[in-house]
N, C-alpha and C positions, 0 to 999 in steps of 0.2 A: 138432336131431336128437333123437329120442326115446331113443337108446341112448348118448348122450354127455352127461355132466353139465355140460359146458361150453357146450352149445348153448342149452339151454332157459332159461338165466338171463343177465342182462346181463354177467356175468363171474365168474370165480372169485376175483377180488380187485378192489378199487377201481381205476378207471382212472387216477386222478391219481397215485398212487404205490402200490408194492407193499405190501400190508398185512402186518402181522407174523404174522397167522394162517396165511399160506400158507408152508409150509416150502420152503426152498431146498436143493438137493442138497448144498451145501457147508456148511450150518448144521445143528447137532444140534438135536433137538427140545427144548422146554422141559422142565425138571425136573418130574416128576410120576410117578404110578404107571405102572410099565412103561417109563419112560424109561431110556435107557442111562446108566449111572453112569460118569463120567469119573474116571480115577485122579488123585489129588492130586499124585503124583510123575510128572513129565514127564522125558523124556530130556534129558541135559545139552546145552547149546548146542554146536554145532560137530561133532556126531557124525553128522549126516545128510548124505547126498550125493545129487546128482541121479540119477534113475533112468537106467540105461544105455539107449542107443537100441535099438529093436527090431532084431533081426537075429541072425546066427550069433554064438555066444559059445563060448569054449573051456571045457569042463566040467572038473571036478576031475580027471577021468581023462585029460585032454589031448586028447580027441577033438574034431574040428572041426565036428561037426554042431550045429545050433541046438537050444538047450534051451528048449522051449516048454511052456507049461501049468503047470509046477511053480512058476514065479515070476511068473505073471500075476495081476494084481489082478482084482477083480470086474468092472472095466470094460475089461479088456484091456490096461492099461498094464503095462510091464515094470519090475521093480525089481531093482536089482543086489544079489545076495546079499552081496557083500563090496566095500566101496568101494575097498579097496586103498590102498597108501601113496601112489601117484602122485596121487590126488585130494586129498591133504592138503598136497602140496608147493606147489601153485599154486592155491589155492581160487578166485582171481578170474579165472583164465585160461579163455577160451572159455566164459564163463558163459552158460548158456541154450542152447548149441549141442548138448549131449548129452542134452537132455530128449527123451523120446519124444513122438510126436504125441498130441494129446488124443484121447480115445475118441470114436468116431463116435456121433452121435446115433441114437436108435432111428428106424427107418424102416419102420413097418408097412404104409405105403401109398405114395402117389405122391410124398411129400415127407418129408425128415427132420424130426423133431419138435424144431426149434430155430429161431431167427430165420433167415429166408430171404434169400438174395441175389436180385438181379433175374433172373439166369439160371435160378435154381431155380424162381422163380415162373412164368416162361414155359415152362420144361420141364415143370413140374407140370401146366399147362393142356394141353400136348400129350400128356402121359402119360395124363391122364384120357380124352382122345379115343381113344388107342390101347388102353387097358386095358378100357374099357367102350364099345367102338365100336358095339356093337349098340344099346345104349340111347341113347347120345349122338347118333350119326348118324341113328338111327331117328326120334327126335323132331325133330331139326334138319331132316332132309330132308322130313318130312311138313309141318312148318310152312312151310318155304321154298316147297314146291310150291303149297300152298294160297294163300299170300300172293302169289306170283308170278302165279298165275292171276287173282287179283283185280286186280292191277296191269295185266295185259295187257288184260283186259276193259274196265277204266276208260279206259285209254289209247286203245283202239280205238273205243269207242262214246260216251264221255262227254266227253272232252277235245276242245277245238276244234283245228283245224289250226294249225300254227305260223305266226306272222305274220312276213313278210319286210319288210325296209326297202329302199325304192327309192332308190338313190343319186342319181337324176336329179330327184327331187321337190324342192319348195321346202324352205327351212329349217324352216318351221313344220310342214310335212307330215312331214319326217324326224323331228322331235321327237315328233310324235303317233304315228308308226309305231314309233319306238323304245320309247315307253311301252307301246304295245299288245304289242310283242314281249316286253318284260320281264314284263308281266302274264301273257301266255300261258305263258312259261317258268315263272313262279311257280306258276301253276295246275297245270302238269304235274308239278311236284315235290310238291305236296300229297298226292295219293293214294299216291305212293311212300313219302313220310315216314310217312303214317298206317299203311299196311300193315306197313312195317318196324318201327314202334313196337309194334304189336300182336304181331307175330311175336317180337320181342325179349323182350317181357314173358313170353310163354308159355315160350319156350326158357330164359330166365334163371331162371324159377321152378323148373323141373324140374332144370336142370343144376346149380344151386346145391346142391340136395340130393345129386345124384350126386357132385359134388366133395367134399362133406363126408363122404360114405361112403368115397370113394376115399382120403381122408387116413388113415382107419382101416384101410384094406386090406380092406374088406368089399364083397361084390358087391351090386348093386342092380338090380332090373328096372325097366322103364318104368312098370309099374303101381304098384309100390311108391313110386317117386319122385313120381309124380303124386298118389297118395293122401296123401302127406306134404305136398306143396306146394299142393294144391288150395285149402285153406282160406285161404291167404295171398294168392292171386292177386288178389282184389278190392282188398286193401290195396296190393298192388304196382301195380295200375292207378292207384289214387288217388295214390300217391307219384309215379309218372311224370307224371301230369297236373299235379300241384302244381308239380313242378320245371319243367315246360314253361311253365306260367303265370307263374311267378316270372321265368324267363328273358325271356319276351316283355314282361312289364311293365317290367323293368329296361331293356331295349333301347328300348322306347317312350319311357320317361322321358328317356333320353339323346338320342333323335332329335327329340322334340317341340319343344323350344325353337328349334332351327335350322329346322325345317319351318314353324313359325309365322311366322318372319321373312320367308322367301321370297326373299331377295336373295342376292347372291354371299357376303355376310357370313353370311347364314343357312346357306348350303351348307357353308361352312367350319366353322361352329358345329355343324351336324348331323354332319359328319365327326368332329370332335373328341368330340362327345357319344357317337357310335357306338363309337369306340375305347375311351373310358372305360367305357361301359356293357358293352362286350364283355369288358374286363378283369375287371370285377366279376362277370360271369356265369361266366367261366372259374374265378375264385377260388371261387365258391360251388359250382359243379359238382364241382370236385375235393374240396372240403370235404364234400360230400354223396355222394361216389362209393361209400362203404361202406354207405349207407342200405339199399340193396336186399338185400345179404347179411345185414345185421343184422335186417331185417324178416323174411326167410325163415327164418333159422336160430335166432333168439332169440324169434320170435313176438311181435315188437314192433308197436306201432301206428305210423302214418305219422309223426307228429311225434316220437315217442320214437325211432324209427329214425333220423331226421334228427339229433336231438341226440346219439344214440349214435355216428353216423358223425363228427360234428364233434369229439367227444371223442377218438375213436380217431385221427383224422387230425391232431389238434393236435400240433405239434412235428415233423411229418413231411410238411408240405404239398409241399415241393419234391421230395422223394423220390417221393411219390405222383404228382405232376405228371409227373416224368420217366418213370416206369413207364408211365403212361397214354399219353404222347406216343409212347414206343417201341412200345406195343401198337398204337396207331392207325397208326403208320408201317408196321408189319408187315402189318396188315390192308390198308392202301392198296396196298402192293406186291403182296400176294396178289390183290387185286381187279384191278389193272392186268395182272398176268401172265395171269390167266384171262379177264378181260372183253374185253381188246383183241383177241385172236384170234377170239373169238366175234363181236365187232362187225364185224371185217373179213370174216369168212365170211358174216355176214348181209347186209352191203352188196354183196358179190360176187354172191350169189344173188338179190338183189332188183334186178331191172332198173329198176323205177320209181324207186328211190332213186338209182341211178347216173345216170339221165337227168335227174333233178331237180337233183342236185349239179352236173352238167355245165352246166346252164342257169342256175346261180346261185340257184336257189330252195331254200327249206327243204323237204326231203321229208317228206311225211306218212307216218307209220309204217304199213307193210303187215303182213299176217299173217306173211309169211315173216320179215321183219325182227324183229317182236315175238317170235315163237316162238324163233328162234335166239338172240337176245340174252337172252331169258328163261331159256333153258337155261343160259347162262353165269352169269346172276344166281343161279340155283338152286345151282349148284356153289359159287359164292362164299359164299352165305349159309349153306349146309350146313357149311362149314368155319369161317366167321367167327363165327357165333353161339356155338358151344361154346367157341371160343378166348377170346373176349371175356368170356363169363360165367365161365370158369375163372380168368382173371386177376383179375377182381373178387373172386371168392370167396377165392382164395389171398391176395390183398392183405389182406382182412379177417382171415383166420386169422393171417397174419404179424403184423399190428398187435396182435392179442390175445395172441400169444405174447410179443411184446416188452413189452407193458404189463401183462399179467395172468397171465403164466406158464401160458397155456392148454396148453402142451406137456405139463405134468404131468397135466392132466385127460385130454388125448387119449391119452397113454401108458397111463393107467389104463383108459380105455374100450377101447383096442385090446388090452388084456391083455398089455402088454409086461412081461416078467419084471423083478422088482426094484421094482415100483410097487405101492402098496397098492390092491388092487382094491375094497376096501370104501369108499374115498373118505374115510377118516378123516383 
């Protein structure tokens, strides 16, 4: 982002470990001109007591109302004005139970500026949709409608009719028909995958910028988000194609030895190779899952964004994997809840499909079926694209907060009181 010092550079501190140049809230600054001078005389040991828990306290006048404000620290913690003799009698009793809750992190936007939990990441993605619904749903709906129109036209005019398998045919004919049916099903998924990939690219490029502004609590219009993301879209396309080529190449290497053998042993070897290659692909895709946010927000090149993602994910692969699996599960449930009713309605209103199903044939998609199911796909895509993009962007922000103290930069950029806005 242009207005946040943490976006435009790879980090406010080295990723491998926190550099000494980045101050921590709990550490005083180094000695130097203007630095605070610490007294050489410190209070004697044993004279401090834990802060009293927040809540009503009896004042010196004996009134029962809560005394707020006068004894609150700069971060809202409450300090007991008088430890009292009872705290010295049993200093080890109930240790830690009377401490007040830690101060809440600053929250200028959709997330608190601290390391995030899984629920906060998911809630932040939903909050982005709710807060900037005009921008988010506007770009998502427009892209979904255009991509779905392309899918419907391709399915209606370019794809061949589905191939059915005759159970009364000879064994050799059944094998041939099964191969033709699998080939037809594969061809029908290619345009869907292609249009979905292109739509995801455009939505991700814009919504990553929207999420980054939402973290700071700043409004953003669609034209502003597109103006900021436009220059990185070609690089994002290159990143997506490169990751797809890597995945296909790894799967091909895993399948090729078994396919060359061509016997039962070859089939078993192909299955094992596919499973091994699939595991490698999953490991790499999780490792590079933050490459797109890094490319968009840090203005990185394709290869630099991949290296950046690998460094941020290092040490947190399983956590990233779990969050992504949970995200895909939620998206799948959303898809089923919306798509199944539309499919049933489309089948009920399409007499040709009903008669074909009754006769045991694979029905060719009619205009009624394609339009009704297409409407369901538009609804799903409009909600799915921003949610997935929001989770990816917030995972990136969370990893930078954990590794590079990005929360300090974000707090300064958001103008949170108590932070040096000069970036010193």
